[in-house]
C-alpha positions in Angstrom: 34.4 4.9 -20.5 34.2 5.1 -16.7 31.4 7.7 -16.9 29.3 5.3 -18.9 29.6 2.6 -16.2 28.9 5.0 -13.5 25.8 6.2 -15.3 24.6 2.6 -15.9 25.2 1.8 -12.3 23.2 4.8 -11.2 20.3 3.9 -13.4 20.3 0.3 -12.2 20.4 1.3 -8.5 17.7 3.9 -8.9 15.5 1.5 -10.8 15.8 -1.2 -8.1 15.1 1.4 -5.4 11.9 2.5 -7.1 10.9 -1.2 -7.6 11.6 -1.9 -4.0 9.5 1.1 -2.8 6.6 0.2 -5.2 6.8 -3.4 -4.1 6.6 -2.4 -0.4 3.6 -0.1 -1.0 1.8 -2.7 -3.1 2.3 -5.3 -0.4 1.2 -2.8 2.4 -2.0 -2.0 0.4 -2.7 -5.8 0.0 -2.1 -6.4 3.7 -4.5 -3.7 4.8 -7.6 -4.5 2.7 -10.0 -7.3 2.9 -10.3 -8.3 -0.7 -6.8 -8.1 -2.1 -4.3 -9.5 -4.5 -2.5 -11.5 -1.8 -5.6 -13.5 -0.9 -6.9 -13.8 -4.5 -3.6 -15.4 -5.7 -3.2 -17.4 -2.4 0.1 -15.6 -1.7 -1.0 -14.6 1.8 -0.3 -18.2 2.9 3.3 -18.0 1.8 6.3 -16.8 3.8 7.1 -13.0 4.0 10.2 -13.3 1.7 8.0 -15.1 -0.9 5.3 -12.4 -0.6 8.0 -9.8 -1.1 9.3 -11.6 -4.2 5.8 -11.5 -5.7 5.5 -7.8 -4.9 8.9 -7.1 -6.4 8.0 -9.1 -9.5 4.8 -7.0 -9.9 6.8 -3.8 -9.4 9.5 -4.7 -11.9 6.9 -5.8 -14.5 5.0 -2.5 -13.9 8.0 -0.3 -14.2 9.7 -1.9 -17.2 6.9 -3.3 -19.2 3.8 -1.3 -18.1 2.4 -4.4 -16.3 2.2 -8.0 -17.3 -1.3 -8.7 -16.1 -0.2 -11.8 -14.1 -0.9 -10.0 -10.8 -4.0 -7.9 -11.2 -5.6 -5.5 -8.7 -8.6 -6.7 -6.6 -9.9 -3.5 -5.1 -10.2 0.2 -5.9 -7.1 1.2 -3.8 -4.9 -1.3 -5.7 -6.3 -0.1 -9.0 -5.5 3.5 -8.1 -2.0 2.7 -7.0 -1.3 0.6 -10.1 -2.5 3.5 -12.3 -0.2 5.9 -10.5 2.7 3.5 -10.7 2.2 3.0 -14.4 2.3 6.8 -15.0 5.5 7.3 -13.0 
């Protein structure tokens, strides 16, 4: 029984770690391009924790549901990153 809980904990921690890494990369890409998802959805005017939450939301939706479409890419770099994220 303990092995099952340990396995579930490992999967949960690993999933959150990947979501965090993808969220940080997606946010970084948005910050370093002129036409980006942050500006398109007016998220760039929000605080950094709120921007991180939107990035994390996107990452979780991409990892667990292959994207929700609520936050869409706005340039070629974002499109490429989202395609790679969906494959992984």
